[in-house]
DRENLOLO-290161 format. One record per atom (N, C-alpha, C): x, y, z; residue number from 1; atom name. Coordinates in steps of 0.001 Angstrom, whole numbers, plus 500000, padded with zeros to 6 digits. Atoms other than C-alpha are relative to their C-alpha. Layout:
BEGIN
+--------+--------+--------+-----+------+
|      X |      Y |      Z |  nr | atom |
+--------+--------+--------+-----+------+
|      X |      Y |      Z | NUM |   CA |
...
+--------+--------+--------+-----+------+
END
This chain:
BEGIN
+--------+--------+--------+-----+------+
|      X |      Y |      Z |  nr | atom |
+--------+--------+--------+-----+------+
| 500607 | 499983 | 501303 |   1 |    N |
| 077317 | 168726 | 073162 |   1 |   CA |
| 498651 | 500692 | 500055 |   1 |    C |
| 501281 | 499314 | 500075 |   2 |    N |
| 074435 | 170909 | 072132 |   2 |   CA |
| 499031 | 499180 | 499178 |   2 |    C |
| 501051 | 500634 | 500781 |   3 |    N |
| 071181 | 169421 | 070951 |   3 |   CA |
| 499105 | 501111 | 499487 |   3 |    C |
| 500773 | 498946 | 500647 |   4 |    N |
| 069277 | 171570 | 068490 |   4 |   CA |
| 498839 | 499351 | 499272 |   4 |    C |
| 501147 | 500487 | 500754 |   5 |    N |
| 065769 | 170925 | 067228 |   5 |   CA |
| 500006 | 500722 | 498668 |   5 |    C |
| 499849 | 499456 | 501333 |   6 |    N |
| 065942 | 171447 | 063479 |   6 |   CA |
| 498662 | 499942 | 499282 |   6 |    C |
| 501244 | 499934 | 500749 |   7 |    N |
| 062857 | 172584 | 061589 |   7 |   CA |
| 500201 | 500907 | 498807 |   7 |    C |
| 499976 | 499168 | 501189 |   8 |    N |
| 062667 | 173884 | 058047 |   8 |   CA |
| 498560 | 500313 | 499626 |   8 |    C |
| 501324 | 499592 | 500451 |   9 |    N |
| 059629 | 175843 | 056945 |   9 |   CA |
| 500129 | 500427 | 498550 |   9 |    C |
| 499992 | 499657 | 501407 |  10 |    N |
| 059047 | 175929 | 053216 |  10 |   CA |
| 498678 | 500659 | 499662 |  10 |    C |
| 501192 | 499320 | 500449 |  11 |    N |
| 056592 | 178442 | 051870 |  11 |   CA |
| 500120 | 500172 | 498496 |  11 |    C |
| 499987 | 499938 | 501447 |  12 |    N |
| 055971 | 177911 | 048188 |  12 |   CA |
| 498694 | 500602 | 499535 |  12 |    C |
| 501207 | 499406 | 500543 |  13 |    N |
| 053438 | 179606 | 045987 |  13 |   CA |
| 498859 | 498989 | 500053 |  13 |    C |
| 501172 | 500858 | 499899 |  14 |    N |
| 050126 | 178014 | 046942 |  14 |   CA |
| 500190 | 498739 | 500821 |  14 |    C |
| 499746 | 501239 | 499269 |  15 |    N |
| 051730 | 175366 | 049171 |  15 |   CA |
| 500888 | 500310 | 501188 |  15 |    C |
| 499159 | 499804 | 498828 |  16 |    N |
| 053158 | 175311 | 052670 |  16 |   CA |
| 499966 | 498742 | 500851 |  16 |    C |
| 499936 | 501170 | 499139 |  17 |    N |
| 054340 | 172477 | 054874 |  17 |   CA |
| 501144 | 500161 | 500985 |  17 |    C |
| 498967 | 499983 | 498979 |  18 |    N |
| 056423 | 171975 | 057973 |  18 |   CA |
| 500673 | 498646 | 500014 |  18 |    C |
| 499250 | 501244 | 500013 |  19 |    N |
| 059165 | 169362 | 057857 |  19 |   CA |
| 500840 | 499914 | 501253 |  19 |    C |
| 499159 | 500216 | 498834 |  20 |    N |
| 060718 | 167985 | 061017 |  20 |   CA |
| 501083 | 498997 | 499635 |  20 |    C |
| 498900 | 500894 | 500326 |  21 |    N |
| 064136 | 166411 | 060622 |  21 |   CA |
| 499888 | 498704 | 500799 |  21 |    C |
| 500260 | 501166 | 499167 |  22 |    N |
| 063328 | 164041 | 063480 |  22 |   CA |
| 498789 | 500326 | 500858 |  22 |    C |
| 501179 | 499781 | 499183 |  23 |    N |
| 060045 | 163652 | 065301 |  23 |   CA |
| 500271 | 499549 | 501429 |  23 |    C |
| 499883 | 500359 | 498600 |  24 |    N |
| 060115 | 163691 | 069084 |  24 |   CA |
| 501421 | 499945 | 500524 |  24 |    C |
| 498606 | 500027 | 499581 |  25 |    N |
| 063884 | 164117 | 069288 |  25 |   CA |
| 500702 | 501221 | 499415 |  25 |    C |
| 499226 | 498889 | 500520 |  26 |    N |
| 066643 | 166502 | 068382 |  26 |   CA |
| 501191 | 499467 | 499230 |  26 |    C |
| 498763 | 500349 | 500687 |  27 |    N |
| 069569 | 166427 | 066027 |  27 |   CA |
| 501160 | 500390 | 500895 |  27 |    C |
| 498845 | 499774 | 499148 |  28 |    N |
| 072955 | 166326 | 067668 |  28 |   CA |
| 501141 | 500566 | 499158 |  28 |    C |
| 498937 | 499333 | 500735 |  29 |    N |
| 075440 | 168857 | 066247 |  29 |   CA |
| 501189 | 500234 | 500915 |  29 |    C |
| 498801 | 499727 | 499207 |  30 |    N |
| 079018 | 169014 | 067473 |  30 |   CA |
| 500697 | 501279 | 499558 |  30 |    C |
| 499444 | 498743 | 500451 |  31 |    N |
| 079761 | 172205 | 065525 |  31 |   CA |
| 501233 | 499866 | 499138 |  31 |    C |
| 498784 | 500204 | 500779 |  32 |    N |
| 082537 | 170648 | 063461 |  32 |   CA |
| 499690 | 499699 | 498533 |  32 |    C |
| 500181 | 500458 | 501373 |  33 |    N |
| 081246 | 168866 | 060366 |  33 |   CA |
| 498570 | 499516 | 499740 |  33 |    C |
| 501375 | 500486 | 500047 |  34 |    N |
| 077474 | 168544 | 060665 |  34 |   CA |
| 499212 | 500634 | 498857 |  34 |    C |
| 500925 | 499490 | 500989 |  35 |    N |
| 074833 | 168909 | 057994 |  35 |   CA |
| 498772 | 499109 | 499976 |  35 |    C |
| 501245 | 500739 | 500177 |  36 |    N |
| 071292 | 167808 | 057236 |  36 |   CA |
| 499709 | 499991 | 498509 |  36 |    C |
| 500367 | 500108 | 501406 |  37 |    N |
| 070307 | 166518 | 053803 |  37 |   CA |
| 498575 | 499480 | 499922 |  37 |    C |
| 501372 | 500421 | 500240 |  38 |    N |
| 066683 | 166293 | 052747 |  38 |   CA |
| 499953 | 499494 | 498561 |  38 |    C |
| 500005 | 500559 | 501360 |  39 |    N |
| 066187 | 163994 | 049725 |  39 |   CA |
| 499218 | 500873 | 499016 |  39 |    C |
| 500667 | 499244 | 501057 |  40 |    N |
| 065127 | 165541 | 046434 |  40 |   CA |
| 498505 | 499689 | 499990 |  40 |    C |
| 501458 | 500137 | 500108 |  41 |    N |
| 061380 | 166127 | 046059 |  41 |   CA |
| 499513 | 501003 | 498962 |  41 |    C |
| 500524 | 499122 | 501044 |  42 |    N |
| 059398 | 167623 | 043200 |  42 |   CA |
| 499531 | 501338 | 500560 |  42 |    C |
| 500478 | 498752 | 499390 |  43 |    N |
| 057947 | 170222 | 045605 |  43 |   CA |
| 501119 | 501023 | 500172 |  43 |    C |
| 498869 | 499075 | 499842 |  44 |    N |
| 061449 | 171717 | 046006 |  44 |   CA |
| 500437 | 500613 | 498678 |  44 |    C |
| 499621 | 499491 | 501315 |  45 |    N |
| 061757 | 172333 | 042251 |  45 |   CA |
| 499109 | 501166 | 499578 |  45 |    C |
| 500849 | 498844 | 500274 |  46 |    N |
| 059761 | 175563 | 042458 |  46 |   CA |
| 500770 | 501068 | 499222 |  46 |    C |
| 499357 | 498876 | 500690 |  47 |    N |
| 060450 | 178652 | 040336 |  47 |   CA |
| 499795 | 501307 | 500760 |  47 |    C |
| 500216 | 498864 | 499104 |  48 |    N |
| 059103 | 181105 | 042937 |  48 |   CA |
| 499665 | 499431 | 501374 |  48 |    C |
| 500265 | 500516 | 498663 |  49 |    N |
| 059244 | 180431 | 046676 |  49 |   CA |
| 500912 | 500620 | 501031 |  49 |    C |
| 499223 | 499463 | 498884 |  50 |    N |
| 060710 | 181231 | 050068 |  50 |   CA |
| 500631 | 498856 | 500774 |  50 |    C |
| 499263 | 500937 | 499165 |  51 |    N |
| 063364 | 179273 | 051932 |  51 |   CA |
| 500410 | 500767 | 501257 |  51 |    C |
| 499613 | 499384 | 498726 |  52 |    N |
| 063872 | 180076 | 055610 |  52 |   CA |
| 500887 | 499040 | 500766 |  52 |    C |
| 499135 | 500827 | 499173 |  53 |    N |
| 066570 | 178844 | 057946 |  53 |   CA |
| 500583 | 500858 | 501125 |  53 |    C |
| 499257 | 499338 | 498935 |  54 |    N |
| 068496 | 179685 | 061086 |  54 |   CA |
| 501476 | 499816 | 499708 |  54 |    C |
| 498567 | 500018 | 500276 |  55 |    N |
| 072175 | 180547 | 060685 |  55 |   CA |
| 500756 | 500405 | 501255 |  55 |    C |
| 499082 | 499718 | 498889 |  56 |    N |
| 074776 | 180402 | 063454 |  56 |   CA |
| 501394 | 499905 | 499412 |  56 |    C |
| 498747 | 499971 | 500724 |  57 |    N |
| 078033 | 181462 | 061929 |  57 |   CA |
| 501168 | 500257 | 500937 |  57 |    C |
| 498779 | 499765 | 499240 |  58 |    N |
| 081510 | 181288 | 063378 |  58 |   CA |
| 500893 | 500974 | 499256 |  58 |    C |
| 499057 | 499126 | 500689 |  59 |    N |
| 084553 | 183312 | 062423 |  59 |   CA |
| 500704 | 499210 | 498910 |  59 |    C |
| 499370 | 500659 | 501124 |  60 |    N |
| 085862 | 182388 | 059011 |  60 |   CA |
| 500200 | 501014 | 498888 |  60 |    C |
| 499794 | 499172 | 501183 |  61 |    N |
| 087336 | 184067 | 055965 |  61 |   CA |
| 499517 | 499279 | 498748 |  61 |    C |
| 500472 | 500795 | 501131 |  62 |    N |
| 085872 | 181333 | 053752 |  62 |   CA |
| 498604 | 500431 | 499561 |  62 |    C |
| 501326 | 499769 | 500556 |  63 |    N |
| 082829 | 181685 | 051539 |  63 |   CA |
| 499241 | 498681 | 500146 |  63 |    C |
| 500596 | 501290 | 499645 |  64 |    N |
| 080702 | 178928 | 053125 |  64 |   CA |
| 498521 | 499930 | 499656 |  64 |    C |
| 501407 | 500237 | 500303 |  65 |    N |
| 077424 | 177491 | 051879 |  65 |   CA |
| 499272 | 499611 | 501286 |  65 |    C |
| 500767 | 500365 | 498814 |  66 |    N |
| 074767 | 177341 | 054601 |  66 |   CA |
| 498687 | 499317 | 499663 |  66 |    C |
| 501165 | 500761 | 500443 |  67 |    N |
| 071821 | 175986 | 052588 |  67 |   CA |
| 500035 | 499986 | 498475 |  67 |    C |
| 499883 | 500088 | 501457 |  68 |    N |
| 071616 | 174730 | 049030 |  68 |   CA |
| 499158 | 498860 | 499444 |  68 |    C |
| 500532 | 501115 | 500779 |  69 |    N |
| 070107 | 172499 | 046376 |  69 |   CA |
| 501031 | 499726 | 498925 |  69 |    C |
| 498941 | 500333 | 500942 |  70 |    N |
| 073140 | 170989 | 044667 |  70 |   CA |
| 500647 | 498679 | 500413 |  70 |    C |
| 499195 | 501175 | 499711 |  71 |    N |
| 075266 | 167882 | 044420 |  71 |   CA |
| 501458 | 500255 | 499651 |  71 |    C |
| 498648 | 499532 | 500321 |  72 |    N |
| 078359 | 169694 | 043064 |  72 |   CA |
| 499882 | 501494 | 499719 |  72 |    C |
| 500052 | 498543 | 500147 |  73 |    N |
| 079302 | 173321 | 042437 |  73 |   CA |
| 499954 | 500470 | 498551 |  73 |    C |
| 500047 | 499579 | 501393 |  74 |    N |
| 078995 | 173319 | 038636 |  74 |   CA |
| 498568 | 500263 | 499539 |  74 |    C |
| 501311 | 499592 | 500524 |  75 |    N |
| 076131 | 174516 | 036430 |  75 |   CA |
| 499024 | 498842 | 499863 |  75 |    C |
| 500891 | 501132 | 500193 |  76 |    N |
| 074757 | 171022 | 035786 |  76 |   CA |
| 499506 | 499366 | 501284 |  76 |    C |
| 500357 | 500621 | 498723 |  77 |    N |
| 074487 | 170142 | 039489 |  77 |   CA |
| 499567 | 500987 | 501075 |  77 |    C |
| 500394 | 498977 | 499031 |  78 |    N |
| 073537 | 173421 | 041190 |  78 |   CA |
| 498705 | 500663 | 499574 |  78 |    C |
| 501244 | 499247 | 500209 |  79 |    N |
| 069954 | 174713 | 041386 |  79 |   CA |
| 500166 | 501379 | 500624 |  79 |    C |
| 499631 | 498772 | 499297 |  80 |    N |
| 070957 | 177355 | 043957 |  80 |   CA |
| 500792 | 499625 | 501236 |  80 |    C |
| 499190 | 500224 | 498814 |  81 |    N |
| 073348 | 177691 | 046856 |  81 |   CA |
| 500201 | 501343 | 500685 |  81 |    C |
| 499848 | 498755 | 499229 |  82 |    N |
| 073358 | 180366 | 049607 |  82 |   CA |
| 501281 | 499919 | 500828 |  82 |    C |
| 498691 | 499969 | 499343 |  83 |    N |
| 076714 | 181402 | 051085 |  83 |   CA |
| 500110 | 501205 | 500921 |  83 |    C |
| 499693 | 498890 | 499102 |  84 |    N |
| 077898 | 183544 | 053971 |  84 |   CA |
| 501517 | 500159 | 500036 |  84 |    C |
| 498580 | 499699 | 499873 |  85 |    N |
| 081271 | 185260 | 054155 |  85 |   CA |
| 500137 | 501094 | 501050 |  85 |    C |
| 499891 | 499044 | 498895 |  86 |    N |
| 081940 | 186907 | 057520 |  86 |   CA |
| 501103 | 501025 | 499750 |  86 |    C |
| 498881 | 499101 | 500267 |  87 |    N |
| 085207 | 188434 | 056274 |  87 |   CA |
| 499574 | 501195 | 499142 |  87 |    C |
| 500466 | 498916 | 500868 |  88 |    N |
| 083501 | 190456 | 053532 |  88 |   CA |
| 498603 | 500495 | 500366 |  88 |    C |
| 501354 | 499630 | 499569 |  89 |    N |
| 080152 | 190748 | 055382 |  89 |   CA |
| 499001 | 499931 | 498850 |  89 |    C |
| 500931 | 500191 | 501101 |  90 |    N |
| 078150 | 189308 | 052504 |  90 |   CA |
| 499270 | 498668 | 500121 |  90 |    C |
| 500713 | 501237 | 500277 |  91 |    N |
| 075522 | 186705 | 051764 |  91 |   CA |
| 499793 | 499991 | 498500 |  91 |    C |
| 500093 | 500087 | 501446 |  92 |    N |
| 075484 | 185457 | 048203 |  92 |   CA |
| 499257 | 498767 | 499538 |  92 |    C |
| 500680 | 501116 | 500646 |  93 |    N |
| 073676 | 183140 | 045837 |  93 |   CA |
| 500809 | 499569 | 498786 |  93 |    C |
| 499355 | 500618 | 501163 |  94 |    N |
| 075419 | 180791 | 043385 |  94 |   CA |
| 498954 | 499141 | 499326 |  94 |    C |
| 500983 | 500819 | 500712 |  95 |    N |
| 073210 | 179270 | 040698 |  95 |   CA |
| 500633 | 499127 | 498923 |  95 |    C |
| 499307 | 500843 | 500956 |  96 |    N |
| 075814 | 177310 | 038794 |  96 |   CA |
| 500685 | 500765 | 498895 |  96 |    C |
| 499387 | 499176 | 501048 |  97 |    N |
| 076650 | 180111 | 036384 |  97 |   CA |
| 500379 | 501397 | 500488 |  97 |    C |
| 499707 | 498653 | 499496 |  98 |    N |
| 076686 | 183343 | 038416 |  98 |   CA |
| 499973 | 500001 | 501528 |  98 |    C |
| 499977 | 499808 | 498545 |  99 |    N |
| 077532 | 184364 | 041982 |  99 |   CA |
| 499899 | 501495 | 500274 |  99 |    C |
| 500196 | 498598 | 499639 | 100 |    N |
| 076190 | 187644 | 043354 | 100 |   CA |
| 499712 | 500087 | 501490 | 100 |    C |
| 500116 | 499829 | 498556 | 101 |    N |
| 076132 | 189042 | 046875 | 101 |   CA |
| 499269 | 501287 | 500347 | 101 |    C |
| 500518 | 498773 | 499408 | 102 |    N |
| 074524 | 191640 | 049081 | 102 |   CA |
| 500717 | 500162 | 501341 | 102 |    C |
| 499296 | 499732 | 498743 | 103 |    N |
| 076244 | 193303 | 052044 | 103 |   CA |
| 499059 | 499850 | 501181 | 103 |    C |
| 500766 | 500192 | 498772 | 104 |    N |
| 075032 | 192322 | 055499 | 104 |   CA |
| 500985 | 499764 | 501133 | 104 |    C |
| 499125 | 500196 | 498853 | 105 |    N |
| 076605 | 192427 | 058932 | 105 |   CA |
| 499625 | 498697 | 500707 | 105 |    C |
| 500195 | 501292 | 499335 | 106 |    N |
| 076941 | 188864 | 060257 | 106 |   CA |
| 501095 | 499863 | 501052 | 106 |    C |
| 499034 | 500160 | 498914 | 107 |    N |
| 078613 | 188647 | 063659 | 107 |   CA |
| 500152 | 498526 | 500342 | 107 |    C |
| 499801 | 501396 | 499624 | 108 |    N |
| 080169 | 185364 | 064734 | 108 |   CA |
| 499279 | 499654 | 501302 | 108 |    C |
| 500605 | 500548 | 498787 | 109 |    N |
| 078442 | 183211 | 067359 | 109 |   CA |
| 498677 | 500666 | 500379 | 109 |    C |
| 501327 | 499400 | 499809 | 110 |    N |
| 075033 | 184864 | 066916 | 110 |   CA |
| 499031 | 499266 | 499070 | 110 |    C |
| 501028 | 500622 | 500829 | 111 |    N |
| 071836 | 183219 | 065654 | 111 |   CA |
| 499305 | 501060 | 499149 | 111 |    C |
| 500726 | 499122 | 500924 | 112 |    N |
| 070187 | 184835 | 062595 | 112 |   CA |
| 498924 | 499196 | 499293 | 112 |    C |
| 501051 | 500603 | 500815 | 113 |    N |
| 066882 | 184028 | 060930 | 113 |   CA |
| 500163 | 500559 | 498590 | 113 |    C |
| 499773 | 499621 | 501396 | 114 |    N |
| 067442 | 184070 | 057169 | 114 |   CA |
| 498794 | 499570 | 499178 | 114 |    C |
| 501068 | 500331 | 500947 | 115 |    N |
| 064657 | 184217 | 054573 | 115 |   CA |
| 500476 | 500397 | 498609 | 115 |    C |
| 499619 | 499783 | 501386 | 116 |    N |
| 065410 | 183894 | 050871 | 116 |   CA |
| 498741 | 499896 | 499151 | 116 |    C |
| 501181 | 499977 | 500863 | 117 |    N |
| 062495 | 184932 | 048632 | 117 |   CA |
| 500524 | 499889 | 498568 | 117 |    C |
| 499296 | 500350 | 501223 | 118 |    N |
| 063550 | 183288 | 045393 | 118 |   CA |
| 499113 | 499975 | 498762 | 118 |    C |
| 500594 | 500160 | 501326 | 119 |    N |
| 062640 | 183563 | 041713 | 119 |   CA |
| 501118 | 499520 | 499071 | 119 |    C |
| 498971 | 500422 | 500949 | 120 |    N |
| 064492 | 182514 | 038574 | 120 |   CA |
| 500946 | 501137 | 499623 | 120 |    C |
| 499150 | 498864 | 500371 | 121 |    N |
| 065984 | 186018 | 038220 | 121 |   CA |
| 500694 | 500678 | 501173 | 121 |    C |
| 499384 | 499332 | 498852 | 122 |    N |
| 066762 | 187214 | 041753 | 122 |   CA |
| 499540 | 499361 | 501308 | 122 |    C |
| 500349 | 500455 | 498651 | 123 |    N |
| 066616 | 186533 | 045487 | 123 |   CA |
| 499945 | 501230 | 500900 | 123 |    C |
| 500097 | 498950 | 498979 | 124 |    N |
| 065343 | 188998 | 048101 | 124 |   CA |
| 500422 | 499400 | 501320 | 124 |    C |
| 499446 | 500491 | 498746 | 125 |    N |
| 067258 | 188565 | 051367 | 125 |   CA |
| 499405 | 500754 | 501179 | 125 |    C |
| 500479 | 499445 | 498741 | 126 |    N |
| 065713 | 189107 | 054803 | 126 |   CA |
| 500822 | 499376 | 501125 | 126 |    C |
| 499272 | 500476 | 498831 | 127 |    N |
| 067721 | 188830 | 058021 | 127 |   CA |
| 499259 | 500499 | 501232 | 127 |    C |
| 500780 | 499680 | 498792 | 128 |    N |
| 065790 | 188727 | 061314 | 128 |   CA |
| 498785 | 500857 | 499674 | 128 |    C |
| 501228 | 499316 | 500397 | 129 |    N |
| 062713 | 189983 | 059467 | 129 |   CA |
| 500201 | 501316 | 499278 | 129 |    C |
| 499729 | 498728 | 500685 | 130 |    N |
| 064406 | 193041 | 057942 | 130 |   CA |
| 500510 | 499747 | 498588 | 130 |    C |
| 499558 | 500119 | 501386 | 131 |    N |
| 064786 | 193417 | 054199 | 131 |   CA |
| 501414 | 500551 | 499868 | 131 |    C |
| 498608 | 499594 | 500167 | 132 |    N |
| 068496 | 193575 | 053331 | 132 |   CA |
| 500265 | 500478 | 498582 | 132 |    C |
| 499794 | 499607 | 501386 | 133 |    N |
| 068435 | 193733 | 049543 | 133 |   CA |
| 499753 | 498850 | 499047 | 133 |    C |
| 500203 | 501002 | 501050 | 134 |    N |
| 068095 | 191901 | 046252 | 134 |   CA |
| 501347 | 499499 | 499512 | 134 |    C |
| 498810 | 500642 | 500552 | 135 |    N |
| 070704 | 189460 | 044998 | 135 |   CA |
| 499671 | 499630 | 498560 | 135 |    C |
| 500290 | 500153 | 501426 | 136 |    N |
| 070940 | 189352 | 041201 | 136 |   CA |
| 500348 | 498617 | 499451 | 136 |    C |
| 499876 | 501390 | 500457 | 137 |    N |
| 071276 | 185549 | 040996 | 137 |   CA |
| 498746 | 499279 | 500444 | 137 |    C |
| 501213 | 500721 | 499647 | 138 |    N |
| 068130 | 183463 | 040868 | 138 |   CA |
| 500178 | 498506 | 499889 | 138 |    C |
| 500027 | 501457 | 500085 | 139 |    N |
| 067178 | 179802 | 040765 | 139 |   CA |
| 500398 | 499565 | 498592 | 139 |    C |
| 499654 | 500623 | 501275 | 140 |    N |
| 068760 | 177732 | 037994 | 140 |   CA |
| 498909 | 498977 | 499702 | 140 |    C |
| 501172 | 500857 | 500203 | 141 |    N |
| 065452 | 176266 | 036775 | 141 |   CA |
| 500285 | 498822 | 499073 | 141 |    C |
| 499652 | 501126 | 500867 | 142 |    N |
| 067212 | 173975 | 034273 | 142 |   CA |
| 500439 | 498776 | 500804 | 142 |    C |
| 499551 | 501096 | 499134 | 143 |    N |
| 068502 | 171880 | 037199 | 143 |   CA |
| 498864 | 499635 | 500948 | 143 |    C |
| 501055 | 500466 | 499112 | 144 |    N |
| 065917 | 169786 | 039060 | 144 |   CA |
| 500449 | 498700 | 500678 | 144 |    C |
| 499745 | 501276 | 499354 | 145 |    N |
| 065854 | 166786 | 041385 | 145 |   CA |
| 501231 | 499953 | 500886 | 145 |    C |
| 498839 | 499956 | 499090 | 146 |    N |
| 068612 | 167896 | 043774 | 146 |   CA |
| 499540 | 499982 | 501437 | 146 |    C |
| 500361 | 499994 | 498570 | 147 |    N |
| 068579 | 167311 | 047539 | 147 |   CA |
| 500160 | 501397 | 500578 | 147 |    C |
| 499885 | 498735 | 499281 | 148 |    N |
| 068166 | 170220 | 049932 | 148 |   CA |
| 500980 | 499790 | 501128 | 148 |    C |
+--------+--------+--------+-----+------+
END
């Protein structure tokens, strides 16, 4: 079993904080059905901000969410949701009403640093520090109070 130290860095307009999922320990992922949920917080209900994460993707033809603020996939429960599809080489954003993608080469079994610079109208995607493109789906600002 691999132990991975999980850290999310949130950079919001005028505010930045570092959140550790566990202090002094690591999360234990078996690579099958693991996820981390951070409870809803008003600070996450931003209209302009950057979400960063590490993505380790396997081979799949599915359109899989790798980070999101939602409790279901409909418009009333989705603030935003980021997806990777290795089959079509895309990363996309679903905001409850629209799903748009940008092309990016994601190889299986490789770590990628993903940065999503988000507004209510679009998301700029960066992979390993390189600008990939703009995704024409932004934050659904009508939905608030969802877990990350």
